C-alpha positions as CSV (number, residue, x, y, z in Angstrom):
1,M,-108.9,13.5,-230.8
2,D,-105.3,13.4,-231.9
3,Q,-104.2,11.4,-228.9
4,A,-106.9,8.8,-229.4
5,R,-106.1,8.6,-233.1
6,E,-102.4,8.1,-232.4
7,A,-103.1,5.5,-229.8
8,V,-105.6,3.4,-231.8
9,L,-103.1,3.1,-234.6
10,T,-100.5,1.3,-232.4
11,S,-100.3,-2.5,-231.9
12,R,-99.1,-1.7,-228.4
13,L,-102.6,-0.3,-227.5
14,L,-104.3,-3.4,-228.8
15,R,-102.2,-5.5,-226.4
16,H,-102.8,-3.1,-223.6
17,V,-106.6,-2.8,-223.8
18,S,-106.9,-6.6,-224.2
19,W,-104.6,-7.6,-221.4
20,P,-105.0,-9.7,-219.3
21,L,-108.2,-11.2,-220.8
22,V,-106.5,-12.0,-224.1
23,R,-102.8,-12.1,-224.7
24,L,-101.3,-12.1,-228.2
25,R,-98.0,-13.6,-229.4
26,P,-97.0,-12.5,-232.9
27,V,-96.2,-15.4,-235.3
28,D,-95.9,-13.9,-238.8
29,P,-94.3,-11.5,-238.7
30,S,-92.5,-12.3,-235.5
31,E,-93.3,-8.8,-234.1
32,L,-96.3,-6.6,-234.6
33,P,-95.5,-3.3,-236.2
34,P,-95.3,-0.3,-233.9
35,T,-98.0,1.4,-236.0
36,W,-100.6,-0.6,-237.9
37,S,-100.5,-0.6,-241.6
38,V,-102.6,-2.4,-244.2
39,G,-101.8,-6.1,-244.1
40,D,-102.2,-9.4,-242.3
41,Y,-100.6,-10.3,-239.0
42,L,-100.8,-13.9,-237.7
43,V,-100.9,-14.2,-233.9
44,E,-101.4,-16.9,-231.3
45,M,-104.0,-16.0,-228.7
46,R,-104.4,-17.1,-225.1
47,M,-107.2,-16.3,-222.8
48,L,-105.9,-15.1,-219.4
49,G,-102.4,-15.9,-220.7
50,W,-102.8,-19.7,-220.6
51,I,-106.0,-21.0,-222.3
52,P,-105.1,-21.5,-226.0
53,L,-107.5,-19.9,-228.4
54,G,-105.5,-20.8,-231.5
55,R,-104.1,-18.7,-234.2
56,Q,-105.9,-15.7,-235.6
57,T,-105.1,-13.5,-238.5
58,I,-105.5,-9.8,-237.8
59,S,-106.3,-8.3,-241.2
60,I,-105.9,-4.5,-241.0
61,T,-107.5,-1.9,-243.4
62,F,-108.4,1.7,-243.0
63,P,-111.8,2.2,-244.9
64,A,-112.9,5.8,-245.5
65,T,-110.5,7.4,-242.9
66,T,-110.5,11.2,-243.1
67,P,-108.7,13.9,-241.0
68,N,-111.7,14.1,-238.7
69,R,-112.5,10.4,-238.6
70,V,-110.4,7.3,-238.2
71,L,-111.8,3.9,-239.2
72,L,-109.6,0.9,-238.4
73,R,-110.9,-2.5,-239.5
74,D,-109.7,-5.9,-238.5
75,N,-111.5,-8.3,-240.8
76,G,-109.7,-11.3,-239.4
77,S,-110.3,-15.0,-239.1
78,G,-108.7,-17.9,-237.3
79,Q,-108.8,-21.5,-236.1
80,L,-111.7,-20.9,-233.7
81,L,-113.3,-17.8,-235.2
82,R,-114.2,-18.1,-238.9
83,R,-114.9,-14.4,-238.9
84,W,-113.9,-11.6,-236.6
85,D,-114.9,-8.4,-238.3
86,H,-114.0,-5.6,-235.9
87,L,-114.4,-1.9,-236.9
88,I,-113.1,0.8,-234.7
89,T,-114.3,4.4,-235.3
90,I,-112.8,7.5,-233.7
91,E,-114.4,10.8,-234.4
92,P,-114.9,14.1,-232.7
93,D,-117.5,14.1,-229.9
94,V,-120.2,16.8,-229.6
95,E,-118.2,18.1,-226.6
96,P,-115.2,20.1,-227.9
97,G,-111.8,18.5,-227.2
98,R,-113.3,15.0,-226.8
99,A,-113.4,12.0,-229.1
100,R,-116.0,9.3,-229.5
101,Y,-114.6,5.8,-229.7
102,T,-116.9,3.0,-231.0
103,D,-116.3,-0.7,-231.5
104,R,-118.5,-2.8,-233.8
105,V,-117.7,-6.5,-234.1
106,D,-119.3,-9.3,-236.1
107,V,-118.2,-12.8,-235.1
108,A,-118.9,-16.3,-236.6
109,A,-117.6,-19.5,-235.1
110,G,-120.0,-22.1,-236.5
111,P,-121.9,-23.8,-233.7
112,F,-119.8,-22.0,-231.2
113,T,-120.9,-18.5,-232.4
114,P,-123.1,-17.9,-229.3
115,V,-120.1,-18.6,-227.0
116,A,-117.8,-16.5,-229.2
117,W,-120.4,-13.7,-229.1
118,A,-120.7,-13.8,-225.3
119,M,-116.9,-13.8,-225.0
120,A,-116.7,-10.8,-227.4
121,Q,-119.2,-8.9,-225.1
122,V,-117.0,-9.5,-222.1
123,L,-113.8,-8.5,-224.0
124,Y,-115.2,-5.3,-225.5
125,R,-116.7,-4.2,-222.2
126,W,-113.2,-4.7,-220.7
127,R,-111.6,-2.9,-223.6
128,Q,-113.9,0.1,-223.2
129,H,-113.1,0.2,-219.5
130,R,-109.4,0.2,-220.4
131,W,-109.8,2.9,-223.0
132,R,-111.7,5.2,-220.6
133,R,-108.9,4.8,-218.1
134,L,-106.3,5.6,-220.7
135,A,-108.1,8.6,-222.0
136,A,-108.4,10.0,-218.4
137,R,-104.6,9.6,-218.1
138,G,-103.8,11.3,-221.4
139,F,-103.0,7.9,-222.9
140,E,-99.9,7.5,-220.7
141,Y,-99.4,3.9,-219.6
142,Q,-96.8,1.3,-218.8
143,D,-97.3,-1.6,-221.2
144,R,-97.3,-4.7,-219.0
145,S,-98.8,-6.8,-221.8
146,T,-95.5,-7.5,-223.5
147,S,-94.4,-10.3,-221.2
148,S,-92.7,-13.4,-222.5
149,V,-96.1,-14.7,-223.7
150,E,-96.4,-12.0,-226.3
151,S,-92.8,-11.5,-227.2
152,G,-92.0,-15.1,-227.7
153,S,-88.9,-14.9,-225.5
């Protein structure tokens, strides 16, 4: 549980589990913090590294987090997505030594909401796949997601 807790609190993990489907480039501030803290982070998003998805505000809070349960919420919005309310929950699993990771997302994009919902389904299935692989490797990974697209260099 501790490794999962530490991992989910890093911006590096968001980039890793989303890559290569969605790539993020920080705008304001110009770099994402190593560890998430309460606040707003403006990013430019690109699907597959080259299809512009516009700017999105990642709005981080930690509602009702306890020593045995982490809740990380991104109640963001952007140019294409009016609402992207994503809640991550990490809590002990029934099997000792394991953690349960859950994503819940609510999207609104006006008339494009069905398309946004379908894209979110694909993205979160991919993220779950990437999470399982990370957990199996003890959360050790090489972060290939910080290419020039994300770093702005």
